N, C-alpha and C positions, 0 to 999 in steps of 0.2 A: 567944977571943970569945964572950962571952956570946949565954945566950938572945934576951937584950932586948934586946942591940946590934942580934944577928941582924935580931931584927922591926924596930927600927927601921930599919934598910938598906933592908929590902925594901919597906914602907911608905913609906918618901922617895923612893926610887928607881920605885918603879912610881906613883905621886904623879907624880915628874916627870916621864914617860912620858905620864899622863895625861892634864896640864896642854899638853905638847910638842903633844901630838895635836889638841885642840879649841883651844886658845889660841896658843901659840910657833909651829903651821905658820904659821897665815892672820898673825902678824905677822910673821912672816918673807917672809912671799910678799908683806906690804907693803911692807918696806923694800925689800928687792928693788926690786920694782918703782921705786919713788920712784927708786930708781940709775940703774936701765937698762931704764927702757920699750919695748918692741918694737912700734911701731907696723906696724898695717896700711896696705897704699897701694892704697885703694879708690877704682875711676871706674864710671862706668853704663856699665853691661850689658848684654845678655839673651839671652845662650847659648840653643842646644836644651835643654831639660830633661826628663828623665823620673821619672817622680812612681812609684817601688815602693811599692805598699801589699800587705804582705806579712798573709796572714791564715786562719785555720783557724777555721769554723765561726762564723762573724763575721754573719748573716744580722740579725741586729738592728739591728747599726750601717753594715752598706757602701752602702745605698744613702745614707745619709745622706752617712758620708763622699766618696762619687764625686760630687755634689751640693755640695759644699762646693769639693775640690778643681779641680772644672770650673768651679765661679764664681770663683778666685784671680784677682788683677788680672795677669794676664801675657798677653802674646801668645799667641793660640791655635794661631797655626801652627808657635811655640816649645816646646808644654807637648806632652808624652806622658805617659799614664796607664798604669801595667799591675798589675793584680792577680795578687799572686803565693799561689796557693792552695794551700796545704800537704796535698790532699787531702783537703778538707773534706767532706763529711759529709752538710752541709746545704745549705740555697738558694742559700750563697755565691757557685758558681760561675755558675749559673743569674741571681742579681742581675748579677752583671760584665756577663754576654753582652749583658742589657738595655739595657746601656749602651754597646754595639758600635758602636751607628747614632753616639753622640756620641764615638768614639775612645779609647775604652779596651776594651783590649788583656787578654785574661785568661792569662794563663799556670797552665796547673795541674801539678801534680810527680807523676812517674808513680811517686811511692812518698813516703812520707810519713817525710820527712828532715830535720825539723824545721824554724825558721824560717831561720838563719842559711844551710842549704842551697837554701833559694825563695829565699832575695834575688844569692845567689851567679847564681843560673840564670837571674832575670828580668836580672841589669846584665849577663851573655850576650846577653838578645835586645831590650838595650835601646840606642836611637840615639842617645840623649842625650848632651850634650857633660859637664853635670853631672845628678848621681844623685841625688834626694830618697829619702829612707826614713822611710815612714812607717809607724803601725799605723791601722788601724780604727776604732778608740775615738778617737782623737785627730782636731780639728777645729782646722784652721790662723787665722788673721788673714789678710781679703784681701792685705794688702801683706807677705806672707814672703817670696814669691821675691824681688821687686823689694827687699827691705831682705838678702836673703843675697848672692845675684848680687855687687853688689859689691865685696865680699870677694875675690872667686877674680881680678881685676884683677892682686892680689898675688899673683905664681910661686911665693910659700913658701909659700902657703896649698893647702893638697889638703883640708882638710875643714870645714865650719862646720855648728856644733849653734845650735840659737835656744833659748829661757826657755820653758818650760812652767810655766802655771799650775794649778796643781788647782783644783778645785770637790768640791764637797761637798753635795751637795743637805737631807740625813740633818746634818750637824750631828756629825756620829761624831767621837768622840774620837780614832781612830785617822786621821781625815781631818783633825782639825785639826793630828797630830802630824804626819803629812806632809808638809804645806804648810809648817810650823817647819823640819823637816828641811831641806827641797828651797829654805828661802830660804838656810841656810846656806850650803848645797852651790851655790848658787849664786851666793853671794858669794867662793868658792875659785876657781870656773869663771872670775868674773870677769880673777879676778890671777894667776890660772896662765897664762890665756891671754896678758894684758901683759907677763907676762917671756919663756914659752917654747912652750910647748902645752899643750893639756887631756890629759889622760890617760884621758879618755873623754866620751863625748858623753850625748846625750838619746836612746834609742833611736826616740822617735816624732817626731821633728823631727830630721835631721841630712843635711845635702851633703856628698858625695864628688866630687873631679872621675874624671870616666870613665876618665879615661890614668893614677890613681894606684889606682883600685881592685884591690885584690889578694882574690882569692878567696882566703877565710878557710876553713876547718877544718870540719866540720859541728859541730862542741859549742861552736865558742866563742861565747863572751858577746860580739856584734860589733860593738854599741855601745861595750863597753871596746877590746879591740884593734885598732879602726879606728882609734885614736888612735896605737898605738905601730908599727906599718904605715907612718903617714903619717913619724912621724917615722925609721923606716930607712930614709924614702927620701927625706931631705934636707929633708921638707916641714911643716906643724905644724898639729893641729888648734884652734881658735879660736873663741870664744865669739860671738855677735850679741846682745845682748841685746832688740835693735827687733825681732826674731823671731820672737814669740810663736804659740803653740797653749793651748789648751786640751784638760785628760782628767781625766775624774771622777777620784778617788780611791778606791781599797779602803774600804771602810767598816765593815770583818769583823774582826777583828784575827788569825782564821786565814788567813783568804783573802793577807792584808798577809803576817802570817810564812811561808807556804811560799812564794810570792814572791821574800821577798827570800832564804828559803834556797837556793832555784833559779838566783837571778840571783849570791850568793855564792859557791855552790861550783862554778861555771865562772868565778869570778872567780879562786878560788884556783889551778884548774886552767890558767887564762889565764897567771898569775903565773910558775907555775912555767915554765909552757911559754916563757913570755918571757924568765927571768931574769936573761938577760946582757943586758937592758934596767937594769937597774935597778942596773948599774954607771956609777959617773958618769964613771970615762973613758972608754967607748965612748958614754954618752946625753947628758951633760954632765948639767945644771940638769931634766932629764925625769926623771929617775935620782932626784935627790932627792924632786920631784914623788910618785914610785910609791913610795917609801917611806916618803915621810909619810901620804900621803890616802890610798894602798891597806892595806899592812905594817901601819905604826902603828895605823892605822884597828881593824885585825884584831887587831891583839893588846890591844886597848883591854878584851878582855871577860879575859884571867889578868892584866891590870892591876888590875881591878876584886876577881878572887876573893882577889890577894893581898892587897889594900888590906883587906878586909876581916875576911879572918886576921890579918895582921898589926894590927889593930886588935882584936879580939877579945883576942890573946894579953896587948898591953898595959891592956888597959884597967884592970883591976884595980887597978893600979900608977899612974896617972895618970888627970887628970879631963879632958885635953884628949884623952885616945887614947879614953873611957869617951864622951864627946861626939863624937869622929869617928865612933865606931862606934854611937852611937845617930841620928846622922842619916843613916850610909848605911840604916843596917834603917827609920827612918821614908820614906825615899826611896823602897827595895825593895816595904812596905806599901802607898805610894801610887799602886804601878804595879799591883799587885796589885788593889787596890780601885776600879782604872778598867777591867781586867778585869771585875770580879766584875757593876760598875754594869750595864759593858755590855751582856751577858747580861740585865738586868731591862730593859733597851731604855733604859738613863738612862747620859747623858753628859756629863762635867765634865773643861772646857779648861783646868783647874788641873793635874787629872790627867793631862793627854795628853801632855805630852813626860816627864815619869818612864813613864810608860807606852811613850810610842813609844823612847825611850831603852834602856829593857831587852828590848823586841823585836828590836829591831835589833841587841844584840848578844848573844841569846839564839839568833838566826838567823845569827851569826857561829861561836858555835861549836856548833852542830848541821850546817853551812855546811861546816867545817874537820873533822866527823869525818866527812862523808860523804865530801870528798877523799880524807883519809886510807884508806874505804875503795874508794877508786875509781871510784865511785856519778859519773854526769855524765849532763848535762839533754841534750835535742838537744830533742827536742818537745815541745810548749806549748799549755795549753790556754787558751780566754778567761776570764779573770777581772776587770779590768774593765765597768763597763758604762759608755752610751757615751755622752759627753759634748755637753753643748747646743753648737751651731752659733754 
């Protein structure tokens, strides 16, 4: 095989992988969903609910979050609120205690072991049939519980997540990229939910049957692993688009990059730890979802590098590959330009998509390197501002 043929083969295999990841898989979901949609049997119900707000140094947002939670349209005698403080060193605990007369309970971790450990401990102290997991910077629409609870009338449903509307008061390019990314993600969630189960939920808004909750290892990315734990029990995690919350996006590239690296590093470890679930003989279509939505997505940086290298190798003898190389270079220049403009306080919606695409794939490369080195994340720092109630 000549070097030219080898380069062309690498180019088209990588291009096919890239196409499947972003377009082929969504088309597969739509096709399979049209053949065998899996409906949810809903019925009105108001089970006792425990809202767990996990917090570390959230004094800026917590009071507003608690007011927002206590104002939810749900019977107060069926609503319990627990603030799980992961050894906060600011006024977080004090603020939670100020709401004690209104039924809010504080659980302070004796040792700072991270978000997942704090959630595990709070669940042990919860009295609700349904557990709601929330962040201090996330604000719910008043009907969110009444919208989500009817799904639990279906005995096959173990977990329900809602839709996050990201807001950005600064109109930053990172914020615009985040909103575009999540619009695509929620499209996938809608169709994965209709076919089988979600592979992950929104960490700031998801609910779990207390009887189905499994304490997770401390370094777990809980909003990813929880869906796997449902499927292992013969249950499923579903998406309820009518359950809506608001959260402020990151507005700075470095903060968003750090957040994505942390989440992806955890997810690489979670995928490896639960790799048996990627066997279709064990988990059926859920394995296809994991492989397509996660594994293939994390292979995209490899596809991009090989496509660029193959284009460069072939550009001298082919106008087609020369154009392909020019388009790629232009795309990366656009992403870099968006970053430079951000440094001087300028933002471009036009450049936001290439910027966020490159940011996400750079995060994937860094996260994979950290995963191979054995780095794991348990603790976390507040990175988002408080969204508007």
